[in-house]
PLY file of the C-alpha trace (Angstrom):
ply
format ascii 1.0
element vertex 219
property float x
property float y
property float z
element edge 218
property int vertex1
property int vertex2
end_header
-21.32 39.07 2.16
-18.25 37.29 3.40
-16.60 33.99 2.54
-18.24 32.68 -0.60
-20.67 34.76 -2.62
-22.26 31.46 -3.65
-21.61 27.87 -2.65
-23.02 24.47 -3.56
-22.16 21.58 -1.23
-22.61 17.98 -2.40
-25.61 18.83 -4.56
-27.78 16.10 -6.05
-30.90 16.71 -8.10
-33.23 14.84 -10.43
-36.32 15.57 -12.50
-38.48 12.53 -11.99
-36.30 9.50 -12.63
-33.66 11.50 -14.53
-30.61 12.46 -12.47
-29.25 15.81 -13.65
-26.78 16.86 -10.93
-24.47 14.38 -9.19
-22.65 15.43 -6.03
-21.54 18.87 -7.21
-19.54 21.04 -4.83
-18.48 24.51 -5.97
-17.64 27.82 -4.35
-17.56 31.25 -5.98
-15.82 34.03 -4.10
-16.98 37.64 -3.78
-16.07 39.65 -6.87
-15.21 36.58 -8.95
-16.22 36.29 -12.59
-17.02 32.66 -13.42
-18.22 31.11 -16.66
-20.20 27.89 -16.45
-19.71 26.01 -19.70
-20.46 22.60 -21.13
-23.04 20.94 -23.38
-26.78 21.41 -23.14
-28.26 19.22 -20.42
-25.10 19.26 -18.31
-26.92 20.70 -15.28
-25.70 24.30 -15.49
-29.10 26.00 -15.40
-30.42 23.64 -12.74
-27.46 24.50 -10.54
-27.78 28.27 -10.92
-31.54 28.32 -10.40
-30.89 26.90 -6.96
-29.34 30.26 -6.03
-32.71 31.99 -6.33
-34.87 29.21 -4.90
-36.44 28.23 -8.22
-34.99 24.73 -7.86
-34.56 23.00 -4.51
-31.89 20.28 -4.51
-32.80 16.72 -3.61
-29.73 16.64 -1.39
-26.98 19.05 -0.40
-26.79 22.66 0.69
-26.78 25.92 -1.25
-25.70 29.21 0.28
-25.60 32.81 -0.89
-23.16 34.62 1.34
-24.19 33.71 4.88
-27.74 32.79 3.84
-28.85 29.18 3.56
-31.06 29.28 0.47
-33.39 26.63 1.90
-34.39 29.06 4.65
-35.10 31.99 2.30
-37.99 32.90 0.03
-37.27 33.84 -3.61
-38.29 37.46 -2.93
-35.67 37.64 -0.16
-33.01 36.08 -2.37
-33.74 38.72 -5.03
-32.12 41.27 -2.73
-28.80 39.50 -3.19
-29.04 37.62 -6.47
-30.04 39.02 -9.85
-30.95 36.26 -12.30
-31.40 36.78 -16.05
-33.07 33.83 -17.77
-31.86 32.42 -21.06
-35.29 33.15 -22.53
-36.05 36.78 -21.76
-39.76 36.38 -22.41
-40.04 34.50 -19.10
-39.37 37.71 -17.17
-40.90 40.51 -19.24
-44.48 41.52 -18.48
-44.94 45.30 -18.14
-46.52 47.54 -20.76
-43.35 49.46 -21.48
-39.66 48.64 -21.35
-39.06 51.45 -18.85
-41.77 50.12 -16.53
-40.42 46.59 -16.79
-36.90 47.66 -15.84
-38.20 49.80 -12.98
-40.41 47.08 -11.47
-37.67 45.17 -9.64
-35.97 48.07 -7.88
-39.33 49.47 -6.81
-40.34 46.12 -5.33
-37.05 46.04 -3.42
-37.65 49.56 -2.10
-34.52 51.04 -3.68
-36.41 53.34 -6.04
-36.08 53.74 -9.78
-34.10 56.98 -10.10
-31.17 55.11 -11.64
-33.26 53.24 -14.22
-32.74 55.83 -17.00
-29.00 55.39 -16.56
-29.27 51.61 -16.92
-31.42 52.02 -20.03
-28.86 54.40 -21.50
-25.99 52.06 -20.64
-27.58 49.19 -22.58
-28.69 51.35 -25.49
-32.38 51.09 -24.65
-33.32 54.73 -24.08
-34.79 55.16 -27.56
-37.17 52.23 -27.08
-37.97 52.76 -23.39
-41.59 53.68 -24.14
-42.27 50.63 -26.31
-43.83 47.36 -25.25
-41.13 44.71 -24.61
-42.68 42.37 -27.17
-42.54 45.05 -29.87
-38.74 44.85 -30.05
-36.64 42.00 -31.54
-35.62 39.03 -29.35
-31.99 40.19 -28.87
-33.25 43.55 -27.61
-35.67 41.78 -25.28
-32.66 39.98 -23.78
-31.09 43.39 -23.13
-34.32 44.55 -21.47
-34.29 41.51 -19.17
-30.65 42.17 -18.32
-31.43 45.82 -17.63
-34.14 44.78 -15.19
-31.64 42.65 -13.30
-28.92 45.31 -13.30
-31.41 47.89 -12.06
-31.89 45.88 -8.85
-28.18 46.39 -8.10
-27.52 42.86 -6.79
-24.20 41.80 -5.34
-24.37 38.56 -7.34
-25.34 38.45 -11.01
-26.33 35.12 -12.55
-26.79 35.22 -16.31
-28.01 32.32 -18.45
-26.69 32.72 -22.02
-26.67 36.54 -21.83
-25.36 36.99 -25.39
-27.26 34.21 -27.18
-28.21 35.47 -30.65
-26.22 38.69 -30.29
-24.06 40.36 -32.90
-20.67 41.81 -31.99
-22.04 45.26 -31.09
-24.64 43.89 -28.68
-22.08 41.53 -27.14
-19.72 44.47 -26.55
-22.55 46.36 -24.83
-23.06 43.46 -22.41
-19.33 42.98 -21.85
-18.88 46.65 -20.97
-21.81 46.56 -18.53
-20.49 43.44 -16.80
-16.97 44.82 -16.56
-18.33 47.93 -14.84
-20.05 45.76 -12.23
-16.99 43.61 -11.72
-14.95 46.76 -11.13
-17.24 47.60 -8.20
-16.95 44.14 -6.61
-20.08 42.50 -8.01
-19.83 38.73 -8.48
-20.76 37.39 -11.92
-21.69 33.81 -12.84
-22.49 33.39 -16.53
-23.70 30.27 -18.28
-22.41 30.64 -21.81
-21.61 28.90 -25.07
-20.06 32.17 -26.33
-16.25 31.85 -26.14
-15.79 35.55 -26.86
-17.91 36.50 -23.85
-16.07 33.99 -21.66
-12.66 35.38 -22.66
-13.82 38.99 -22.28
-15.48 38.73 -18.87
-14.60 35.56 -16.97
-11.40 34.83 -15.08
-12.45 31.27 -14.21
-14.22 28.59 -16.23
-16.11 25.71 -14.65
-16.97 22.99 -17.17
-19.89 20.63 -16.57
-20.80 17.39 -18.30
-23.61 15.01 -17.42
-24.32 16.69 -14.09
-20.73 16.76 -12.88
-17.88 19.28 -12.85
-15.16 17.99 -15.14
-12.84 21.02 -15.13
-12.27 24.14 -13.04
-9.59 26.32 -14.59
-8.28 29.78 -15.39
-9.82 31.11 -18.58
-6.38 32.08 -19.85
0 1
1 2
2 3
3 4
4 5
5 6
6 7
7 8
8 9
9 10
10 11
11 12
12 13
13 14
14 15
15 16
16 17
17 18
18 19
19 20
20 21
21 22
22 23
23 24
24 25
25 26
26 27
27 28
28 29
29 30
30 31
31 32
32 33
33 34
34 35
35 36
36 37
37 38
38 39
39 40
40 41
41 42
42 43
43 44
44 45
45 46
46 47
47 48
48 49
49 50
50 51
51 52
52 53
53 54
54 55
55 56
56 57
57 58
58 59
59 60
60 61
61 62
62 63
63 64
64 65
65 66
66 67
67 68
68 69
69 70
70 71
71 72
72 73
73 74
74 75
75 76
76 77
77 78
78 79
79 80
80 81
81 82
82 83
83 84
84 85
85 86
86 87
87 88
88 89
89 90
90 91
91 92
92 93
93 94
94 95
95 96
96 97
97 98
98 99
99 100
100 101
101 102
102 103
103 104
104 105
105 106
106 107
107 108
108 109
109 110
110 111
111 112
112 113
113 114
114 115
115 116
116 117
117 118
118 119
119 120
120 121
121 122
122 123
123 124
124 125
125 126
126 127
127 128
128 129
129 130
130 131
131 132
132 133
133 134
134 135
135 136
136 137
137 138
138 139
139 140
140 141
141 142
142 143
143 144
144 145
145 146
146 147
147 148
148 149
149 150
150 151
151 152
152 153
153 154
154 155
155 156
156 157
157 158
158 159
159 160
160 161
161 162
162 163
163 164
164 165
165 166
166 167
167 168
168 169
169 170
170 171
171 172
172 173
173 174
174 175
175 176
176 177
177 178
178 179
179 180
180 181
181 182
182 183
183 184
184 185
185 186
186 187
187 188
188 189
189 190
190 191
191 192
192 193
193 194
194 195
195 196
196 197
197 198
198 199
199 200
200 201
201 202
202 203
203 204
204 205
205 206
206 207
207 208
208 209
209 210
210 211
211 212
212 213
213 214
214 215
215 216
216 217
217 218
């Protein structure tokens, strides 16, 4: 991908009569690490879900690399964008953790040979044979993240990836994201976790009431 890894141009969106995004324009370059912050209801999740076609804007244009998202199906976008939901239960369905993590790469035709390595990286090897709903919620979030990482996307979009985590689990996620950033992967993380933001992001974009109110260096 060249130019911007992701770009929103004059985006407007509403749910029914409620306006949630107001004329947002934002570009994220290849290899950037960006934190989207701000209060609940600011429009952060709505904006990022547009990258995978789960939300279509009322007005404006969304691109992923040289792809216009409006012209692509979600299964096509999955080849470029890996999205981890805030609530992991929305994306876990297989009978074992290993099978769940392997599903995405198999669907994309890239095989699952690297899945054991991803499970090991996130500390999931010991529970790989268990059902995803038989492990605690923080571990389920790691399973969902592992499934996204296993698809090896060039753009990672993570919605509250460390919500409910202790320090050890946060450090596991930070290390995994830093490894991807070192290889040129772009990371966009919605987060209320200042430690994650400082550890991973170089740039912070702050949203309030559907608008960008700050775009600054994390430092």
